[in-house]
DSSP file (Angstrom, degrees, kcal/mol; ACC not computed):
  #  RESIDUE AA STRUCTURE BP1 BP2  ACC     N-H-->O    O-->H-N    N-H-->O    O-->H-N    TCO  KAPPA ALPHA  PHI   PSI    X-CA   Y-CA   Z-CA
    1    1 A M              0   0    0      0, 0.0     0, 0.0     0, 0.0     0, 0.0   0.000 360.0 360.0 360.0 130.6   17.5  -21.0   14.5
    2    2 A T        -     0   0    0     70,-0.1     5,-0.0     1,-0.1    70,-0.0  -0.536 360.0-109.9 -74.5 131.9   18.1  -18.5   11.7
    3    3 A P     >  -     0   0    0      0, 0.0     4,-2.0     0, 0.0     3,-0.3  -0.250  24.2-116.8 -60.0 154.2   21.4  -16.7   11.9
    4    4 A A  H  > S+     0   0    0      1,-0.2     4,-2.8     2,-0.2     5,-0.2   0.918 113.7  56.2 -61.1 -45.0   21.2  -13.0   12.9
    5    5 A Y  H  > S+     0   0    0      1,-0.2     4,-2.3     2,-0.2    -1,-0.2   0.881 107.2  49.3 -61.2 -32.9   22.8  -11.9    9.5
    6    6 A V  H  > S+     0   0    0     -3,-0.3     4,-2.7     2,-0.2    -1,-0.2   0.912 111.0  50.3 -69.9 -39.3   20.0  -13.8    7.6
    7    7 A R  H  X S+     0   0    0     -4,-2.0     4,-2.6     2,-0.2    -2,-0.2   0.938 111.0  49.3 -58.0 -46.2   17.3  -12.1    9.8
    8    8 A I  H  X S+     0   0    0     -4,-2.8     4,-2.6     2,-0.2    -2,-0.2   0.909 112.0  47.5 -58.4 -48.0   18.9   -8.7    9.1
    9    9 A I  H  X S+     0   0    0     -4,-2.3     4,-2.5     2,-0.2    -1,-0.2   0.913 112.9  49.2 -61.9 -46.3   19.0   -9.3    5.3
   10   10 A Q  H  X S+     0   0    0     -4,-2.7     4,-2.5     2,-0.2    -2,-0.2   0.903 111.0  50.1 -60.1 -41.4   15.3  -10.5    5.4
   11   11 A F  H  X S+     0   0    0     -4,-2.6     4,-2.0     1,-0.2     5,-0.2   0.939 113.4  45.0 -65.8 -47.4   14.3   -7.4    7.4
   12   12 A I  H  X S+     0   0    0     -4,-2.6     4,-1.9     1,-0.2    -1,-0.2   0.831 114.1  49.6 -64.6 -33.7   16.1   -5.1    4.9
   13   13 A M  H  X S+     0   0    0     -4,-2.5     4,-2.6     2,-0.2    -2,-0.2   0.876 108.9  52.2 -70.0 -38.9   14.6   -7.0    1.9
   14   14 A A  H  X S+     0   0    0     -4,-2.5     4,-1.7     2,-0.2    -2,-0.2   0.916 113.5  43.2 -63.3 -43.4   11.1   -6.9    3.3
   15   15 A I  H  X S+     0   0    0     -4,-2.0     4,-2.8     1,-0.2     5,-0.2   0.914 113.4  52.8 -69.3 -40.1   11.2   -3.2    3.8
   16   16 A G  H  X S+     0   0    0     -4,-1.9     4,-2.3    -5,-0.2    -2,-0.2   0.859 105.6  53.7 -65.2 -35.6   12.9   -2.7    0.5
   17   17 A I  H  X S+     0   0    0     -4,-2.6     4,-1.6     2,-0.2    -1,-0.2   0.944 112.6  44.3 -56.5 -50.2   10.2   -4.7   -1.3
   18   18 A S  H  X S+     0   0    0     -4,-1.7     4,-1.7     1,-0.2    -2,-0.2   0.891 114.2  48.2 -64.6 -44.1    7.5   -2.4    0.2
   19   19 A L  H  X S+     0   0    0     -4,-2.8     4,-2.4     1,-0.2    -1,-0.2   0.881 107.3  57.6 -67.4 -33.9    9.5    0.8   -0.5
   20   20 A A  H  X S+     0   0    0     -4,-2.3     4,-2.5    -5,-0.2    -1,-0.2   0.884 102.2  55.0 -65.1 -37.1   10.1   -0.4   -4.1
   21   21 A A  H  X S+     0   0    0     -4,-1.6     4,-2.7     1,-0.2    -1,-0.2   0.962 109.7  47.6 -56.0 -51.2    6.3   -0.6   -4.6
   22   22 A G  H  X S+     0   0    0     -4,-1.7     4,-2.1     1,-0.2    -2,-0.2   0.856 110.4  51.1 -65.8 -33.2    6.1    3.0   -3.5
   23   23 A Q  H  X S+     0   0    0     -4,-2.4     4,-0.8     2,-0.2    -1,-0.2   0.868 109.8  49.2 -69.4 -34.8    8.9    4.0   -5.8
   24   24 A I  H >X S+     0   0    0     -4,-2.5     3,-0.7     2,-0.2     4,-0.6   0.931 112.0  49.1 -64.3 -45.8    7.3    2.4   -8.8
   25   25 A G  H >X S+     0   0    0     -4,-2.7     4,-1.7     1,-0.2     3,-1.1   0.876 105.1  58.2 -60.1 -38.1    4.0    4.1   -7.9
   26   26 A S  H 3X S+     0   0    0     -4,-2.1     4,-2.1     1,-0.3    -1,-0.2   0.737  92.7  69.2 -66.9 -22.8    5.8    7.5   -7.6
   27   27 A F  H << S+     0   0    0     -4,-0.8    -1,-0.3    -3,-0.7    -2,-0.2   0.855 110.9  33.3 -62.6 -32.8    7.0    7.1  -11.2
   28   28 A F  H << S+     0   0    0     -3,-1.1     4,-0.5    -4,-0.6    -2,-0.2   0.777 121.9  49.1 -87.8 -33.0    3.4    7.6  -12.3
   29   29 A T  H >X S+     0   0    0     -4,-1.7     4,-1.2     1,-0.2     3,-1.2   0.942  99.6  59.9 -76.7 -52.5    2.5   10.0   -9.5
   30   30 A M  H 3X S+     0   0    0     -4,-2.1     4,-0.7     1,-0.3     3,-0.5   0.827 101.7  50.7 -52.2 -44.1    5.2   12.6   -9.5
   31   31 A P  H 34 S+     0   0    0      0, 0.0    -1,-0.3     0, 0.0     4,-0.2   0.809 114.1  47.4 -67.4 -26.2    4.8   13.9  -13.1
   32   32 A A  H <4>S+     0   0    0     -3,-1.2     5,-2.4    -4,-0.5     6,-0.6   0.663  91.3  78.9 -84.9 -18.7    1.1   14.4  -12.5
   33   33 A I  H  <>S+     0   0    0     -4,-1.2     5,-0.8    -3,-0.5    -1,-0.1   0.943 102.3  34.3 -62.1 -52.5    1.2   16.1   -9.1
   34   34 A S  T  <5S+     0   0    0     -4,-0.7    -1,-0.2     3,-0.1    -2,-0.1   0.579 130.5  31.4 -83.9  -4.9    2.1   19.6  -10.5
   35   35 A T  T  >5S+     0   0    0     -3,-0.5     4,-1.0    -4,-0.2    -3,-0.2   0.635 129.1  12.1-111.1 -93.6    0.1   19.3  -13.7
   36   36 A W  T >45S+     0   0    0      1,-0.2     3,-1.0    -5,-0.2     4,-0.3   0.931 129.7  47.0 -57.0 -53.9   -3.1   17.2  -13.8
   37   37 A Y  G >4<S+     0   0    0     -5,-2.4     3,-1.4     1,-0.3    -1,-0.2   0.855 106.4  58.0 -58.8 -38.6   -3.6   16.7  -10.1
   38   38 A A  G 34<S+     0   0    0     -5,-0.8    -1,-0.3    -6,-0.6    -2,-0.2   0.770 105.3  53.0 -63.5 -26.8   -3.0   20.4   -9.3
   39   39 A G  G << S+     0   0    0     -3,-1.0    -1,-0.3    -4,-1.0    -2,-0.2   0.405  87.4 105.2 -93.7   2.2   -5.9   21.3  -11.6
   40   40 A L  S <  S-     0   0    0     -3,-1.4     2,-0.5    -4,-0.3   120,-0.1  -0.503  75.6-118.2 -80.4 150.6   -8.5   19.0  -10.0
   41   41 A T        -     0   0    0    115,-0.2   118,-0.2    -2,-0.2    -2,-0.1  -0.802  39.2-142.8 -82.0 127.4  -11.3   20.2   -7.8
   42   42 A M        -     0   0    0     -2,-0.5     3,-0.1     1,-0.1     4,-0.0  -0.663   5.8-116.8 -99.1 149.5  -10.7   18.5   -4.4
   43   43 A P    >   -     0   0    0      0, 0.0     3,-1.3     0, 0.0    -1,-0.1  -0.292  48.7 -76.7 -71.3 161.3  -13.1   17.1   -1.9
   44   44 A E  T 3  S+     0   0    0      1,-0.2   111,-0.1   111,-0.0     0, 0.0  -0.275 117.6  27.6 -53.6 147.8  -13.5   18.4    1.5
   45   45 A F  T 3  S+     0   0    0      1,-0.3    -1,-0.2    -3,-0.1   107,-0.1   0.599  79.1 156.0  72.9  15.7  -10.7   17.4    4.0
   46   46 A S    <   -     0   0    0     -3,-1.3    -1,-0.3   106,-0.1     3,-0.1  -0.594  36.1-139.2 -71.3 128.6   -8.2   17.0    1.2
   47   47 A P        -     0   0    0      0, 0.0     5,-0.1     0, 0.0    -1,-0.0  -0.401  32.0 -83.1 -81.1 165.7   -4.7   17.4    2.8
   48   48 A P    >   -     0   0    0      0, 0.0     3,-1.5     0, 0.0     4,-0.5  -0.308  42.6-110.2 -62.8 155.8   -1.9   19.4    0.9
   49   49 A S  G >> S+     0   0    0      1,-0.3     3,-1.0     2,-0.2     4,-0.6   0.820 112.9  65.9 -57.4 -36.6   -0.1   17.4   -1.6
   50   50 A W  G 34 S+     0   0    0      1,-0.2    -1,-0.3     2,-0.2     3,-0.1   0.675  90.0  67.3 -63.7 -16.9    3.2   17.4    0.5
   51   51 A V  G <> S+     0   0    0     -3,-1.5     4,-2.0     1,-0.2    -1,-0.2   0.876  88.5  65.0 -72.1 -35.2    1.5   15.2    3.2
   52   52 A F  H <> S+     0   0    0     -3,-1.0     4,-2.9    -4,-0.5     5,-0.3   0.871  95.5  55.7 -60.7 -43.5    1.2   12.1    0.9
   53   53 A G  H  X S+     0   0    0     -4,-0.6     4,-2.5     2,-0.2    -1,-0.2   0.972 112.2  39.5 -58.2 -58.8    4.9   11.5    0.5
   54   54 A P  H  > S+     0   0    0      0, 0.0     4,-2.2     0, 0.0     5,-0.2   0.917 117.3  50.5 -59.6 -42.3    5.8   11.2    4.3
   55   55 A V  H  X S+     0   0    0     -4,-2.0     4,-2.6     2,-0.2    -2,-0.2   0.962 113.1  44.8 -59.4 -52.2    2.6    9.3    5.1
   56   56 A W  H  X S+     0   0    0     -4,-2.9     4,-2.9     1,-0.2     5,-0.2   0.888 110.5  55.7 -62.5 -39.5    3.1    6.8    2.3
   57   57 A T  H  X S+     0   0    0     -4,-2.5     4,-1.8    -5,-0.3    -1,-0.2   0.905 110.3  44.4 -57.3 -43.7    6.8    6.4    3.3
   58   58 A V  H  X S+     0   0    0     -4,-2.2     4,-2.6     2,-0.2     5,-0.2   0.931 113.6  50.2 -64.2 -47.1    5.8    5.5    6.8
   59   59 A L  H  X S+     0   0    0     -4,-2.6     4,-2.6     1,-0.2    -2,-0.2   0.904 109.4  50.5 -63.3 -41.0    3.1    3.1    5.7
   60   60 A Y  H  X S+     0   0    0     -4,-2.9     4,-2.4     2,-0.2    -1,-0.2   0.905 111.5  49.7 -63.6 -38.7    5.5    1.3    3.2
   61   61 A I  H  X S+     0   0    0     -4,-1.8     4,-2.4    -5,-0.2    -2,-0.2   0.939 111.7  47.8 -68.0 -43.1    8.1    0.9    6.1
   62   62 A L  H  X S+     0   0    0     -4,-2.6     4,-2.3     1,-0.2    -2,-0.2   0.877 112.1  50.6 -62.4 -36.1    5.3   -0.5    8.4
   63   63 A M  H  X S+     0   0    0     -4,-2.6     4,-2.7    -5,-0.2    -1,-0.2   0.909 109.4  50.5 -67.2 -40.6    4.2   -2.8    5.6
   64   64 A G  H  X S+     0   0    0     -4,-2.4     4,-2.4     2,-0.2    -2,-0.2   0.916 110.3  48.7 -59.6 -46.0    7.8   -4.0    5.2
   65   65 A I  H  X S+     0   0    0     -4,-2.4     4,-2.8     2,-0.2    -2,-0.2   0.917 111.7  49.9 -62.6 -43.0    8.2   -4.7    8.9
   66   66 A A  H  X S+     0   0    0     -4,-2.3     4,-1.6     1,-0.2    -2,-0.2   0.919 109.3  50.9 -65.5 -41.5    4.9   -6.6    8.9
   67   67 A L  H  X S+     0   0    0     -4,-2.7     4,-3.0     2,-0.2     5,-0.2   0.924 110.5  50.9 -58.0 -43.4    6.1   -8.6    5.9
   68   68 A Y  H  X S+     0   0    0     -4,-2.4     4,-3.1     1,-0.2     5,-0.2   0.942 106.5  54.1 -60.7 -48.2    9.4   -9.4    7.8
   69   69 A L  H  < S+     0   0    0     -4,-2.8    -1,-0.2     1,-0.2     4,-0.2   0.834 116.6  37.7 -60.9 -30.5    7.4  -10.6   10.9
   70   70 A V  H >< S+     0   0    0     -4,-1.6     3,-1.2    -3,-0.2     4,-0.3   0.924 116.0  50.7 -80.2 -45.4    5.5  -13.0    8.8
   71   71 A W  H >< S+     0   0    0     -4,-3.0     3,-1.9     1,-0.3    -2,-0.2   0.844 102.8  63.2 -54.6 -41.5    8.4  -14.0    6.5
   72   72 A S  T 3< S+     0   0    0     -4,-3.1    -1,-0.3     1,-0.3    -2,-0.1   0.691  87.0  72.3 -69.4 -15.6   10.6  -14.7    9.6
   73   73 A K  T <  S-     0   0    0     -3,-1.2    -1,-0.3    -5,-0.2    -2,-0.2   0.736 112.2-107.6 -70.5 -19.4    8.2  -17.5   10.7
   74   74 A G    X   -     0   0    0     -3,-1.9     3,-1.4    -4,-0.3     6,-0.2   0.226   9.7-102.0 100.9 140.7    9.6  -19.6    7.9
   75   75 A W  T 3  S+     0   0    0      1,-0.3     6,-0.2     5,-0.1    -1,-0.1   0.578 106.5  78.8 -67.9 -14.5    8.5  -20.8    4.5
   76   76 A K  T 3  S+     0   0    0     -3,-0.1     2,-0.5     4,-0.1    -1,-0.3   0.751  78.8  86.0 -69.8 -22.2    7.7  -24.3    5.8
   77   77 A H  S X> S-     0   0    0     -3,-1.4     4,-1.7     1,-0.2     3,-0.8  -0.715  71.7-149.5 -87.0 124.8    4.4  -22.9    7.2
   78   78 A K  H 3> S+     0   0    0     -2,-0.5     4,-2.7     1,-0.2     5,-0.3   0.901  97.2  58.4 -55.8 -46.5    1.6  -22.9    4.8
   79   79 A N  H 3> S+     0   0    0      1,-0.2     4,-2.5     2,-0.2    -1,-0.2   0.827 104.0  53.4 -54.2 -32.4    0.0  -19.8    6.5
   80   80 A V  H <> S+     0   0    0     -3,-0.8     4,-2.5    -6,-0.2    -1,-0.2   0.919 109.9  45.9 -68.3 -45.0    3.3  -17.9    5.9
   81   81 A R  H  X S+     0   0    0     -4,-1.7     4,-1.9     2,-0.2    -2,-0.2   0.896 115.3  47.2 -69.2 -37.8    3.2  -18.7    2.2
   82   82 A V  H  X S+     0   0    0     -4,-2.7     4,-2.5     2,-0.2     5,-0.2   0.940 113.0  47.5 -64.5 -46.9   -0.5  -17.8    1.9
   83   83 A A  H  X S+     0   0    0     -4,-2.5     4,-2.7    -5,-0.3     5,-0.2   0.935 112.1  51.0 -65.3 -40.9   -0.1  -14.5    3.8
   84   84 A T  H  X S+     0   0    0     -4,-2.5     4,-1.9     1,-0.2    -1,-0.2   0.882 110.4  48.4 -62.8 -36.0    2.9  -13.6    1.7
   85   85 A A  H  X S+     0   0    0     -4,-1.9     4,-1.9     2,-0.2    -1,-0.2   0.884 111.4  48.5 -70.4 -38.3    1.1  -14.2   -1.5
   86   86 A V  H  X S+     0   0    0     -4,-2.5     4,-2.3     2,-0.2     5,-0.2   0.926 110.9  53.2 -67.3 -39.9   -2.0  -12.1   -0.4
   87   87 A F  H  X S+     0   0    0     -4,-2.7     4,-2.3     1,-0.2    -2,-0.2   0.921 107.2  51.8 -58.2 -44.5    0.5   -9.4    0.6
   88   88 A G  H  X S+     0   0    0     -4,-1.9     4,-2.4     1,-0.2    -1,-0.2   0.901 108.0  51.6 -60.2 -41.6    2.0   -9.6   -2.9
   89   89 A V  H  X S+     0   0    0     -4,-1.9     4,-2.4     1,-0.2    -2,-0.2   0.946 111.8  45.8 -60.8 -50.0   -1.5   -9.2   -4.4
   90   90 A Q  H  X S+     0   0    0     -4,-2.3     4,-2.4    30,-0.2    -1,-0.2   0.871 110.3  53.4 -65.7 -34.0   -2.3   -6.1   -2.4
   91   91 A L  H  X S+     0   0    0     -4,-2.3     4,-2.1    -5,-0.2    -1,-0.2   0.938 109.4  49.8 -67.8 -45.1    1.2   -4.6   -3.2
   92   92 A V  H  X S+     0   0    0     -4,-2.4     4,-2.5     1,-0.2    -2,-0.2   0.907 111.0  48.5 -58.3 -44.6    0.5   -5.1   -7.0
   93   93 A L  H  X S+     0   0    0     -4,-2.4     4,-2.5     2,-0.2    -1,-0.2   0.883 107.2  57.8 -67.7 -34.5   -3.0   -3.4   -6.6
   94   94 A N  H  X S+     0   0    0     -4,-2.4     4,-1.2     1,-0.2    -2,-0.2   0.929 111.4  40.9 -61.1 -43.2   -1.3   -0.5   -4.7
   95   95 A V  H  X S+     0   0    0     -4,-2.1     4,-2.0     2,-0.2    -2,-0.2   0.885 112.1  55.9 -66.0 -39.1    1.0    0.1   -7.6
   96   96 A L  H  X S+     0   0    0     -4,-2.5     4,-2.9     1,-0.2     5,-0.3   0.884 102.9  55.4 -57.7 -40.7   -1.8   -0.4  -10.1
   97   97 A W  H  X S+     0   0    0     -4,-2.5     4,-3.1     1,-0.2     5,-0.4   0.923 106.3  50.5 -63.3 -42.6   -3.9    2.3   -8.3
   98   98 A S  H  X>S+     0   0    0     -4,-1.2     4,-1.6     1,-0.2     5,-1.6   0.904 112.8  47.6 -64.2 -41.3   -1.1    4.8   -8.8
   99   99 A F  I  <>S+     0   0    0     -4,-2.0     5,-2.3     3,-0.2     6,-0.3   0.937 116.7  41.5 -65.9 -44.0   -0.9    3.9  -12.5
  100  100 A V  I  <5S+     0   0    0     -4,-2.9     6,-2.0     3,-0.2     5,-0.3   0.934 122.3  39.2 -70.4 -46.5   -4.6    4.1  -13.1
  101  101 A F  I  <5S+     0   0    0     -4,-3.1    -3,-0.2    -5,-0.3    -2,-0.2   0.984 134.8  16.5 -65.1 -60.7   -5.2    7.3  -11.0
  102  102 A F  I  <5S+     0   0    0     -4,-1.6    -3,-0.2    -5,-0.4    -2,-0.1   0.889 130.9  43.3 -82.4 -47.3   -2.1    9.3  -11.9
  103  103 A G  I   <S+     0   0    0     -5,-1.6    -3,-0.2    -4,-0.2    -4,-0.1   0.947 129.7  25.3 -65.2 -53.4   -0.8    7.6  -15.0
  104  104 A M  S   <S-     0   0    0     -5,-2.3    -3,-0.2    -6,-0.2    -1,-0.2   0.641  96.3-137.7 -86.1 -17.7   -4.0    7.1  -16.9
  105  105 A Q        +     0   0    0     -6,-0.3    -4,-0.2    -5,-0.3    -3,-0.2   0.944  55.6 141.2  54.0  53.3   -5.7   10.0  -15.0
  106  106 A A     >  +     0   0    0     -6,-2.0     4,-2.3     1,-0.1     3,-0.3  -0.669  26.2 176.2-124.0  75.0   -8.8    7.9  -14.7
  107  107 A P  H  > S+     0   0    0      0, 0.0     4,-2.0     0, 0.0    50,-0.2   0.794  79.0  55.1 -57.6 -30.6  -10.4    8.5  -11.2
  108  108 A F  H  > S+     0   0    0      2,-0.2     4,-1.7     1,-0.2     5,-0.1   0.968 113.5  39.8 -66.7 -46.9  -13.5    6.2  -11.9
  109  109 A F  H  > S+     0   0    0     -3,-0.3     4,-1.9     1,-0.2    -1,-0.2   0.833 114.1  55.7 -72.5 -29.7  -11.4    3.2  -12.8
  110  110 A A  H  X S+     0   0    0     -4,-2.3     4,-2.7     2,-0.2    -1,-0.2   0.850 102.9  56.3 -66.2 -34.6   -8.9    4.1  -10.0
  111  111 A F  H  X S+     0   0    0     -4,-2.0     4,-2.0    -5,-0.2    -2,-0.2   0.925 106.6  49.2 -61.9 -44.5  -11.8    4.0   -7.5
  112  112 A I  H  X S+     0   0    0     -4,-1.7     4,-1.8     1,-0.2    -2,-0.2   0.913 112.5  48.0 -57.9 -43.1  -12.6    0.4   -8.6
  113  113 A V  H  X S+     0   0    0     -4,-1.9     4,-2.6     1,-0.2    -2,-0.2   0.900 110.0  51.8 -66.2 -41.6   -8.9   -0.5   -8.1
  114  114 A I  H  X S+     0   0    0     -4,-2.7     4,-2.7     1,-0.2    -1,-0.2   0.837 106.5  53.6 -70.3 -28.2   -8.8    1.2   -4.7
  115  115 A L  H  X S+     0   0    0     -4,-2.0     4,-2.1     2,-0.2    -1,-0.2   0.923 111.8  45.9 -66.4 -41.2  -11.9   -0.8   -3.6
  116  116 A L  H  X S+     0   0    0     -4,-1.8     4,-2.4     2,-0.2    -2,-0.2   0.887 112.0  51.4 -62.7 -38.7  -10.1   -4.0   -4.6
  117  117 A L  H  X S+     0   0    0     -4,-2.6     4,-2.6     2,-0.2     5,-0.2   0.941 106.9  53.6 -66.3 -42.9   -7.0   -2.8   -2.9
  118  118 A W  H  X S+     0   0    0     -4,-2.7     4,-2.4     1,-0.2    -2,-0.2   0.910 111.6  45.3 -58.5 -42.9   -8.9   -2.1    0.3
  119  119 A L  H  X S+     0   0    0     -4,-2.1     4,-2.5     1,-0.2    -1,-0.2   0.883 111.7  52.2 -65.0 -36.7  -10.3   -5.7    0.3
  120  120 A A  H  X S+     0   0    0     -4,-2.4     4,-2.0     2,-0.2   -30,-0.2   0.879 108.7  50.7 -67.7 -34.2   -6.9   -7.1   -0.5
  121  121 A I  H  X S+     0   0    0     -4,-2.6     4,-3.0     2,-0.2     5,-0.2   0.938 111.2  48.6 -63.7 -49.0   -5.5   -5.1    2.5
  122  122 A L  H  X S+     0   0    0     -4,-2.4     4,-2.3    -5,-0.2    -2,-0.2   0.942 111.5  49.2 -58.9 -42.9   -8.3   -6.6    4.8
  123  123 A M  H  X S+     0   0    0     -4,-2.5     4,-2.4     2,-0.2    -1,-0.2   0.846 109.9  51.9 -64.1 -34.5   -7.5  -10.0    3.5
  124  124 A T  H  X S+     0   0    0     -4,-2.0     4,-3.5     2,-0.2     5,-0.3   0.932 107.5  53.2 -66.2 -45.8   -3.8   -9.4    4.2
  125  125 A I  H  X S+     0   0    0     -4,-3.0     4,-2.3     2,-0.2    -2,-0.2   0.936 111.3  45.7 -55.3 -47.8   -4.6   -8.4    7.7
  126  126 A V  H  X S+     0   0    0     -4,-2.3     4,-1.0    -5,-0.2    -1,-0.2   0.926 114.4  47.1 -65.8 -42.2   -6.5  -11.6    8.3
  127  127 A A  H  < S+     0   0    0     -4,-2.4     4,-0.4     1,-0.2     3,-0.3   0.896 113.8  47.8 -66.3 -39.1   -3.8  -13.7    6.7
  128  128 A F  H >X S+     0   0    0     -4,-3.5     4,-4.2     1,-0.2     3,-1.3   0.845 103.9  61.4 -68.6 -32.3   -1.1  -12.0    8.7
  129  129 A D  H 3< S+     0   0    0     -4,-2.3    -1,-0.2    -5,-0.3    -2,-0.2   0.809  98.5  58.5 -60.6 -31.1   -3.2  -12.4   11.9
  130  130 A R  T 3< S+     0   0    0     -4,-1.0    -1,-0.3    -3,-0.3    -2,-0.2   0.706 120.1  27.2 -71.2 -20.9   -2.9  -16.1   11.4
  131  131 A V  T <4 S+     0   0    0     -3,-1.3     2,-0.3    -4,-0.4    -2,-0.2   0.801 137.6   2.4-109.9 -48.0    0.9  -15.9   11.5
  132  132 A S     X  -     0   0    0     -4,-4.2     4,-1.8     1,-0.1    -1,-0.3  -0.927  50.2-158.0-150.9 117.1    1.8  -12.8   13.6
  133  133 A I  H  > S+     0   0    0     -2,-0.3     4,-2.4     1,-0.2     5,-0.2   0.886  97.9  54.9 -65.6 -36.6   -0.7  -10.5   15.4
  134  134 A P  H  > S+     0   0    0      0, 0.0     4,-2.0     0, 0.0    -1,-0.2   0.929 106.3  51.8 -60.8 -40.4    1.9   -7.7   15.5
  135  135 A A  H  > S+     0   0    0      1,-0.2     4,-0.7    -7,-0.2    -2,-0.2   0.898 109.9  48.8 -62.9 -38.4    2.2   -7.9   11.8
  136  136 A A  H >< S+     0   0    0     -4,-1.8     3,-1.1    -8,-0.3     4,-0.4   0.923 111.3  49.9 -64.9 -43.6   -1.5   -7.7   11.3
  137  137 A V  H >< S+     0   0    0     -4,-2.4     3,-1.2     1,-0.3    -2,-0.2   0.841 101.2  62.3 -68.3 -31.7   -1.7   -4.7   13.6
  138  138 A L  H 3< S+     0   0    0     -4,-2.0     4,-0.4     1,-0.3    -1,-0.3   0.737 101.7  54.3 -63.9 -24.7    1.1   -2.9   11.7
  139  139 A L  T <X S+     0   0    0     -3,-1.1     4,-1.9    -4,-0.7    -1,-0.3   0.582  84.3  85.4 -86.8 -11.1   -1.2   -2.9    8.6
  140  140 A I  H <> S+     0   0    0     -3,-1.2     4,-2.6    -4,-0.4     5,-0.2   0.908  86.7  51.5 -64.4 -43.2   -4.2   -1.2   10.3
  141  141 A P  H  > S+     0   0    0      0, 0.0     4,-2.8     0, 0.0    -1,-0.2   0.905 109.5  52.9 -58.4 -36.0   -2.9    2.4    9.7
  142  142 A Y  H  > S+     0   0    0     -4,-0.4     4,-2.5     2,-0.2    -2,-0.2   0.913 108.3  49.7 -62.1 -44.9   -2.5    1.3    6.0
  143  143 A L  H  X S+     0   0    0     -4,-1.9     4,-2.4     2,-0.2    -1,-0.2   0.930 112.7  47.2 -59.7 -49.7   -6.2    0.2    5.9
  144  144 A F  H  X S+     0   0    0     -4,-2.6     4,-2.2     1,-0.2    -2,-0.2   0.928 113.0  47.9 -60.8 -46.8   -7.3    3.5    7.5
  145  145 A W  H  X S+     0   0    0     -4,-2.8     4,-2.6     1,-0.2    -2,-0.2   0.901 111.4  50.0 -64.3 -40.3   -5.2    5.6    5.0
  146  146 A V  H  X S+     0   0    0     -4,-2.5     4,-2.7     2,-0.2    -1,-0.2   0.877 108.0  55.2 -67.1 -37.0   -6.5    3.6    2.0
  147  147 A S  H  X S+     0   0    0     -4,-2.4     4,-1.7    -5,-0.2    -1,-0.2   0.937 111.1  43.9 -58.3 -45.3  -10.0    4.2    3.4
  148  148 A F  H  X S+     0   0    0     -4,-2.2     4,-2.7     2,-0.2    -2,-0.2   0.896 111.9  52.3 -64.8 -41.9   -9.3    7.9    3.4
  149  149 A A  H  X S+     0   0    0     -4,-2.6     4,-3.3     1,-0.2    -2,-0.2   0.886 107.4  54.1 -63.8 -38.1   -7.6    7.7   -0.1
  150  150 A A  H  X S+     0   0    0     -4,-2.7     4,-2.8     2,-0.2    -1,-0.2   0.904 107.5  50.0 -60.1 -42.5  -10.8    6.0   -1.3
  151  151 A Y  H  X S+     0   0    0     -4,-1.7     4,-2.7     2,-0.2    -2,-0.2   0.950 114.4  44.4 -58.6 -52.4  -12.9    8.9    0.0
  152  152 A L  H  X S+     0   0    0     -4,-2.7     4,-2.9     2,-0.2    -2,-0.2   0.917 112.5  51.2 -60.2 -44.9  -10.6   11.3   -1.8
  153  153 A N  H  X S+     0   0    0     -4,-3.3     4,-2.2     1,-0.2    -2,-0.2   0.921 112.9  45.9 -60.6 -44.2  -10.6    9.3   -5.0
  154  154 A Y  H  X S+     0   0    0     -4,-2.8     4,-2.3     2,-0.2    -2,-0.2   0.924 112.4  50.5 -62.6 -45.7  -14.4    9.1   -5.1
  155  155 A G  H  X S+     0   0    0     -4,-2.7     4,-2.9     2,-0.2    -2,-0.2   0.915 109.6  50.8 -58.6 -45.5  -14.7   12.8   -4.3
  156  156 A I  H  X S+     0   0    0     -4,-2.9     4,-1.1     1,-0.2    -1,-0.2   0.898 110.4  50.9 -57.5 -43.8  -12.3   13.6   -7.2
  157  157 A Y  H  < S+     0   0    0     -4,-2.2    -1,-0.2    -5,-0.2    -2,-0.2   0.912 112.3  45.4 -60.4 -43.8  -14.3   11.5   -9.5
  158  158 A L  H  < S+     0   0    0     -4,-2.3    -2,-0.2     1,-0.2    -1,-0.2   0.879 117.1  43.2 -64.0 -43.0  -17.5   13.2   -8.5
  159  159 A L  H  < S+     0   0    0     -4,-2.9    -1,-0.2     1,-0.2    -2,-0.2   0.512 113.5  50.4 -86.4  -5.7  -16.1   16.7   -8.7
  160  160 A N     <        0   0    0     -4,-1.1    -1,-0.2    -3,-0.2    -2,-0.1  -0.589 360.0 360.0-133.2  74.7  -14.2   16.4  -11.8
  161  161 A P              0   0    0      0, 0.0    -1,-0.1     0, 0.0    -4,-0.1   0.563 360.0 360.0 -71.2 360.0  -16.5   14.9  -14.5
């Protein structure tokens, strides 16, 4: 049995890892919001810019909790190692999207990245489901939000040649 203090540290680290990805992504996002992004023609159903921060924060926390639920099952299980690796891939793609969309200001290439991210999230849900059904369920809002973000990304690409 894992001691309580180790579980608490794992919990904080798992959430911290996810929030750190968001923080890295915001490094590319924040400078572009009031400049480049503000000048874009937006697709229908685009929410105001202020919505994205709170939504992403909640999603990163849910991702961290999901990661903890998987991680807490123990590294001795192959499914835990695989699920954690797939999670890592989708987290890298998440940051990469922010870099490509906001940092490079390249909506077409960002759309390709977000499609890969969507597939990686789906693969993460499947991998997490093999370890912890609640962990997989916690990622469903993330998949829905990235689906919506893909719609917005594609719309921005079309409307801003």
